[in-house]
C-alpha positions as CSV (number, residue, x, y, z in Angstrom):
1,M,-77.7,-58.0,89.8
2,N,-77.4,-54.4,90.9
3,R,-73.7,-54.6,89.9
4,W,-74.7,-55.5,86.3
5,K,-77.2,-52.7,86.2
6,Y,-74.5,-50.2,87.2
7,A,-72.0,-51.6,84.7
8,I,-74.6,-51.4,81.9
9,A,-75.5,-47.9,82.9
10,A,-71.8,-46.8,83.0
11,L,-71.2,-48.4,79.6
12,Y,-74.2,-46.6,78.1
13,C,-73.0,-43.2,79.5
14,W,-69.5,-43.8,78.1
15,L,-71.0,-44.6,74.6
16,L,-73.1,-41.5,74.8
17,I,-70.1,-39.3,75.6
18,V,-68.1,-40.8,72.8
19,S,-71.0,-40.4,70.3
20,N,-71.5,-36.8,71.3
21,R,-67.8,-36.1,71.0
22,E,-67.7,-37.6,67.5
23,I,-70.7,-35.5,66.5
24,A,-68.9,-32.4,67.9
25,I,-65.8,-33.2,65.9
26,A,-67.8,-33.7,62.7
27,K,-69.5,-30.3,63.2
28,N,-66.3,-28.5,64.2
29,P,-63.4,-30.1,62.4
30,P,-59.8,-29.2,63.5
31,Q,-58.8,-25.7,62.6
32,S,-55.0,-26.3,62.8
33,P,-52.6,-29.1,61.9
34,S,-52.1,-31.9,64.4
35,D,-48.4,-31.1,64.5
36,P,-47.6,-27.5,63.6
37,R,-43.9,-28.2,63.5
38,Q,-44.4,-30.1,60.3
39,W,-46.1,-27.1,58.6
40,T,-45.0,-23.7,57.4
41,E,-47.2,-20.8,56.3
42,I,-46.0,-18.8,53.3
43,S,-47.4,-15.2,53.5
44,G,-47.3,-12.8,50.6
45,D,-44.1,-10.7,50.6
46,K,-41.6,-9.2,48.2
47,Q,-40.4,-12.7,47.2
48,I,-43.7,-14.6,46.9
49,D,-47.1,-13.3,45.9
50,L,-50.4,-15.1,46.7
51,D,-53.5,-15.0,44.5
52,F,-56.0,-17.6,45.8
53,T,-59.0,-17.8,43.5
54,Y,-60.4,-20.6,45.7
55,A,-61.0,-18.0,48.4
56,T,-63.3,-16.2,46.0
57,T,-66.1,-17.3,43.6
58,N,-63.9,-16.7,40.6
59,N,-62.9,-20.4,40.1
60,F,-64.1,-23.4,38.2
61,V,-66.4,-24.5,41.0
62,K,-68.0,-21.0,41.1
63,T,-68.1,-21.2,44.8
64,K,-65.9,-19.8,47.6
65,L,-64.0,-22.9,48.8
66,Y,-61.6,-21.4,51.3
67,P,-62.6,-19.2,54.2
68,C,-59.6,-17.0,53.5
69,P,-56.5,-17.1,51.4
70,R,-53.7,-18.7,53.5
71,C,-50.8,-20.9,52.1
72,F,-49.6,-23.8,54.3
73,L,-47.1,-26.4,53.1
74,R,-44.9,-29.0,54.7
75,T,-41.8,-27.3,55.9
76,D,-39.4,-28.9,53.4
77,V,-41.7,-28.0,50.6
78,A,-42.1,-24.4,51.7
79,I,-38.3,-24.0,51.9
80,A,-37.9,-25.4,48.4
81,V,-40.6,-23.0,47.0
82,R,-38.7,-20.1,48.4
83,Q,-35.5,-21.3,46.9
84,A,-37.2,-21.5,43.5
85,S,-38.5,-17.9,43.9
86,Q,-35.0,-16.7,44.9
87,Q,-33.5,-18.4,41.8
88,L,-36.0,-16.6,39.6
89,Q,-35.3,-13.2,41.2
90,Q,-31.5,-13.7,40.7
91,Q,-32.3,-14.2,37.0
92,G,-34.1,-10.9,36.8
93,Y,-37.7,-12.0,37.4
94,G,-40.1,-10.9,40.1
95,G,-40.4,-14.3,41.8
96,L,-43.4,-16.6,42.1
97,R,-47.1,-16.2,42.5
98,L,-48.9,-19.1,44.3
99,F,-52.5,-20.0,43.4
100,D,-52.9,-22.9,45.8
101,C,-51.0,-24.8,48.5
102,Y,-52.4,-27.2,51.1
103,R,-56.0,-28.1,50.3
104,P,-58.2,-29.8,52.9
105,Q,-59.5,-33.1,51.7
106,P,-63.2,-32.1,52.0
107,I,-62.5,-29.3,49.5
108,Q,-61.0,-31.9,47.2
109,Q,-64.3,-33.7,47.3
110,K,-66.2,-30.5,46.3
111,M,-63.9,-30.1,43.3
112,W,-64.3,-33.7,42.3
113,N,-68.1,-33.4,42.5
114,I,-67.8,-30.7,39.7
115,K,-64.9,-32.2,37.7
116,P,-64.5,-35.9,38.2
117,D,-61.6,-36.2,35.8
118,E,-58.3,-37.5,37.2
119,R,-56.4,-35.7,34.5
120,Y,-57.2,-32.5,36.3
121,V,-58.7,-33.2,39.8
122,A,-57.4,-36.0,42.0
123,N,-59.9,-38.5,43.3
124,P,-60.5,-37.5,46.9
125,N,-60.7,-41.2,47.9
126,K,-57.0,-41.5,46.9
127,G,-56.0,-38.0,48.0
128,S,-54.2,-35.2,46.2
129,D,-50.7,-34.1,46.9
130,H,-52.3,-30.8,47.7
131,N,-54.2,-32.6,50.5
132,R,-50.8,-33.7,51.8
133,G,-49.3,-30.2,51.7
134,I,-46.6,-31.2,49.2
135,A,-48.0,-29.6,46.0
136,V,-48.3,-26.0,44.7
137,D,-50.0,-24.3,41.8
138,L,-47.9,-21.3,40.7
139,T,-46.6,-19.1,38.0
140,I,-43.7,-16.6,37.4
141,L,-43.9,-12.9,37.8
142,D,-42.0,-10.2,35.9
143,L,-40.3,-7.4,37.8
144,N,-43.5,-5.3,37.6
145,G,-45.5,-8.1,39.4
146,K,-47.2,-9.2,36.2
147,P,-47.5,-12.9,35.5
148,L,-45.6,-14.2,32.5
149,D,-47.6,-15.5,29.6
150,L,-47.9,-19.3,30.1
151,G,-50.5,-19.8,27.4
152,T,-53.7,-20.3,29.4
153,P,-55.1,-19.0,32.7
154,F,-54.7,-21.1,35.8
155,D,-57.2,-24.0,36.0
156,E,-58.0,-24.1,32.3
157,F,-58.7,-27.8,31.7
158,S,-57.9,-28.2,28.1
159,P,-55.1,-29.7,25.9
160,K,-53.6,-26.2,25.6
161,A,-52.6,-26.3,29.3
162,H,-50.7,-29.5,28.8
163,H,-46.9,-29.6,28.8
164,T,-46.9,-31.5,25.5
165,Y,-49.0,-28.9,23.7
166,R,-46.6,-27.2,21.3
167,E,-48.8,-24.9,19.2
168,L,-47.7,-21.9,21.3
169,S,-45.4,-19.0,20.7
170,P,-41.7,-19.5,21.3
171,Q,-41.9,-17.1,24.3
172,I,-44.7,-19.0,26.0
173,L,-42.8,-22.3,25.5
174,K,-39.7,-20.6,26.9
175,N,-41.7,-19.4,29.9
176,R,-43.1,-22.9,30.6
177,S,-39.6,-24.4,30.3
178,L,-38.2,-21.9,32.7
179,L,-40.9,-22.8,35.3
180,K,-40.4,-26.5,34.8
181,K,-36.6,-26.3,35.1
182,T,-36.7,-24.0,38.1
183,M,-39.1,-26.2,40.0
184,A,-37.2,-29.4,39.1
185,S,-33.9,-27.9,40.3
186,V,-35.3,-27.6,43.9
187,G,-37.0,-31.0,44.0
188,F,-40.4,-30.9,42.3
189,H,-41.9,-32.8,39.4
190,H,-44.7,-31.7,37.1
191,I,-47.8,-33.4,35.8
192,D,-48.5,-33.5,32.0
193,T,-51.9,-31.9,32.0
194,E,-51.3,-28.7,34.0
195,W,-48.4,-26.3,33.5
196,W,-49.0,-24.7,36.9
197,H,-49.0,-27.8,39.1
198,Y,-45.8,-29.1,40.8
199,A,-45.4,-31.7,43.5
200,W,-42.6,-32.5,45.9
201,N,-40.4,-35.5,45.1
202,G,-40.0,-36.5,48.8
203,S,-42.1,-38.9,50.9
204,K,-45.9,-38.6,50.9
205,P,-47.4,-37.8,54.3
206,N,-51.0,-38.5,55.2
207,V,-53.9,-36.6,53.7
208,G,-55.0,-33.7,55.8
209,K,-58.6,-32.6,56.5
210,W,-57.9,-29.6,58.9
211,V,-59.0,-26.1,57.8
212,W,-57.1,-23.1,58.9
213,D,-58.4,-20.2,61.0
214,C,-58.9,-16.8,59.5
215,P,-57.6,-13.5,61.1
216,K,-60.4,-11.7,62.9
């Protein structure tokens, strides 16, 4: 009988430990990828500029979504983005400006709560390519570091931002075509509703929930 009491007590202690561990994980989610070898961070440099509005309150959610502006991508994707920027520089442009890279799935949920429209925000239950680290939001810079005119600001959710919208100046249409052709040449595809969004053509890894650390 005593043996059963000890067994039950041991089981209860084990369940308590597991439960507390799950609570701790929920309160303190992972701050780094499970396998860092699969990820590459792109830092702002002479080739690529970063402008993360989601690390400010100047975005469509009107809330600071990221603790600090850092760009993580799957390694193959990061290499391809740099290739695209190099191509543009060789053609006399200033390279690329990135607005968003990997996006933790909980942040996707916050966006969905504000804009539950799959034309513009992926359903977090399905997961976005941003959540997988294989999508980027970006634009082209001129040699002075100024963004080319692409017709609308980043994250304008209207028909004017669609690739099929043609009531734009010839120069804007040329700029959009340049971005599309450049990204396609290094392995990305576009979506019809956002001129700035490009996703990798390769395999789709699992959705990520980890949030990066910020420099102290």
